[in-house]
LODREN-581887 format. One record per residue (C-alpha): x, y, z negated. Coordinates in steps of 0.25 Angstrom, whole numbers. Layout:
N
+-------+-------+-------+
!    c1 !    c2 !    c3 !
+-------+-------+-------+
!     X !     Y !     Z !
...
+-------+-------+-------+
END
This chain:
124
+-------+-------+-------+
!    c1 !    c2 !    c3 !
+-------+-------+-------+
!   -91 !   -74 !   238 !
!   -85 !   -64 !   247 !
!   -70 !   -67 !   250 !
!   -67 !   -52 !   249 !
!   -74 !   -51 !   236 !
!   -66 !   -63 !   231 !
!   -53 !   -57 !   236 !
!   -56 !   -44 !   229 !
!   -59 !   -51 !   216 !
!   -46 !   -59 !   216 !
!   -39 !   -46 !   219 !
!   -46 !   -39 !   207 !
!   -43 !   -51 !   198 !
!   -28 !   -50 !   201 !
!   -28 !   -35 !   199 !
!   -35 !   -37 !   186 !
!   -25 !   -47 !   182 !
!   -13 !   -38 !   186 !
!   -19 !   -27 !   178 !
!   -21 !   -35 !   166 !
!    -6 !   -40 !   167 !
!    -2 !   -25 !   168 !
!   -10 !   -22 !   156 !
!    -4 !   -33 !   148 !
!    10 !   -30 !   152 !
!     7 !   -15 !   148 !
!     2 !   -20 !   134 !
!    14 !   -28 !   132 !
!    23 !   -17 !   135 !
!    16 !    -8 !   126 !
!    16 !   -18 !   115 !
!    31 !   -20 !   117 !
!    33 !    -5 !   116 !
!    25 !    -4 !   103 !
!    32 !   -15 !    97 !
!    46 !    -9 !   101 !
!    41 !     4 !    95 !
!    37 !    -2 !    82 !
!    51 !   -10 !    81 !
!    58 !     3 !    84 !
!    51 !    11 !    74 !
!    53 !     0 !    63 !
!    68 !     0 !    66 !
!    68 !    15 !    66 !
!    61 !    16 !    52 !
!    70 !     5 !    46 !
!    82 !    12 !    51 !
!    77 !    25 !    45 !
!    75 !    18 !    32 !
!    89 !    12 !    31 !
!    95 !    26 !    34 !
!    86 !    32 !    24 !
!    92 !    23 !    13 !
!   103 !    32 !    11 !
!   101 !    47 !     8 !
!   104 !    59 !    17 !
!   118 !    61 !    11 !
!   123 !    47 !    16 !
!   122 !    40 !     2 !
!   116 !    26 !     2 !
!   106 !    21 !    -8 !
!   109 !     8 !   -15 !
!   104 !     0 !   -27 !
!   111 !    -8 !   -37 !
!   107 !   -17 !   -49 !
!   112 !   -13 !   -63 !
!   110 !   -19 !   -76 !
!   105 !   -10 !   -87 !
!   114 !   -10 !  -100 !
!   110 !    -7 !  -114 !
!   108 !     8 !  -115 !
!   106 !    11 !  -100 !
!    94 !    19 !   -96 !
!    88 !    23 !   -83 !
!    94 !    37 !   -85 !
!   108 !    31 !   -87 !
!   107 !    22 !   -75 !
!   102 !    34 !   -67 !
!   115 !    42 !   -72 !
!   123 !    31 !   -66 !
!   117 !    29 !   -53 !
!   110 !    42 !   -49 !
!   115 !    51 !   -38 !
!   112 !    64 !   -31 !
!   101 !    57 !   -22 !
!    91 !    57 !   -34 !
!    85 !    70 !   -39 !
!    87 !    66 !   -53 !
!    89 !    55 !   -63 !
!    73 !    53 !   -64 !
!    72 !    50 !   -49 !
!    83 !    40 !   -50 !
!    77 !    33 !   -62 !
!    63 !    33 !   -55 !
!    69 !    26 !   -44 !
!    76 !    16 !   -53 !
!    63 !    13 !   -60 !
!    56 !    11 !   -47 !
!    66 !     2 !   -41 !
!    67 !    -7 !   -54 !
!    51 !    -6 !   -57 !
!    54 !     0 !   -70 !
!    42 !     6 !   -78 !
!    40 !    21 !   -80 !
!    48 !    21 !   -93 !
!    60 !    15 !   -85 !
!    64 !     6 !   -97 !
!    76 !    -3 !   -94 !
!    83 !   -13 !  -103 !
!    97 !   -18 !  -104 !
!   100 !   -29 !   -95 !
!    90 !   -25 !   -84 !
!    94 !   -24 !   -70 !
!    90 !   -12 !   -62 !
!    92 !    -8 !   -48 !
!    97 !     6 !   -46 !
!    99 !    15 !   -34 !
!   112 !    22 !   -31 !
!   118 !    30 !   -19 !
!   131 !    28 !   -13 !
!   139 !    34 !    -2 !
!   144 !    20 !     3 !
!   136 !    11 !    12 !
!   136 !    -3 !     6 !
+-------+-------+-------+
END
């Protein structure tokens, strides 16, 4: 084989190796940027969810567990815990039913425990 051709081949092999290394390096940088973007987006969305946990007027939403007493109804419970964040008592009762997996009739018995939402100005 010709010595000049052999030297040319070795140069081309080395250039190809360097080009492949640059491509791999570029791919790693792009992958790192994509991962950083995904992590940043996830952190941003999580912070937005935490901030949206309270309403626009600065009140915070909390949940508490209550025990149903004899004579209690969802309407009377709504009267105790409802606030201006709800459109009406029916929307509050629907949320309580959804949280506690109550049926459409919303029947509750004395002695049951219910989780009910309420709003407060205090951050706990």
